[in-house]
C-alpha positions, 0 to 999 in steps of 0.5 A: 757609868753616867757622865760627869758625875762626880761620885768622890773628890778629896780635892774640892771639899763639899759637893752640893747640888743646886735644889730644885725650886718648888712650884706651887701645885694649887688649883686656880678657879677661872671664877676668881673665887677662893673655896673653903673645903672639909676634909677629914681623909687620912686624918684619923677623923680629925677635920681641917679646912682647905682655902684652895684657889689662891694665886701664889704669884700674887699673895705670900701664902705663908704670911696669909696662913699666918694672919688666918691662924692667928685670927682664927686661934687654931693651927695649920700649915701651907701644903702644895699651894693650899692653905690648910686650917684646923678645926671646922669653923667655915663660916668664921674662916669665910668672914675672915678672908672676906675682910681680907678682900677675897671672894670666897664660897664654901664647898662641899658638904 
């Protein structure tokens, strides 16, 4: 059996385990540009735009995603250090990000 693992006790009440902090696994590019990619894989043909290359240490991804989604008028999410925005209007998204002082490239076809 394992050492020092409390399985059940009536003495101490609730047993809480410390939760490990999630680290963003988003890709950061050396040239400092953000990439806007289009992805449909695994989404039943519905396309989303992925904003890749944002350093989570320098920017609050949730706040940035909220700003982008409200200006785009579309839904989205933050997953694994990447911002997902529904739809396929990459030119509008690029203009919004450039307005927020980011250097942006449209990646993919």
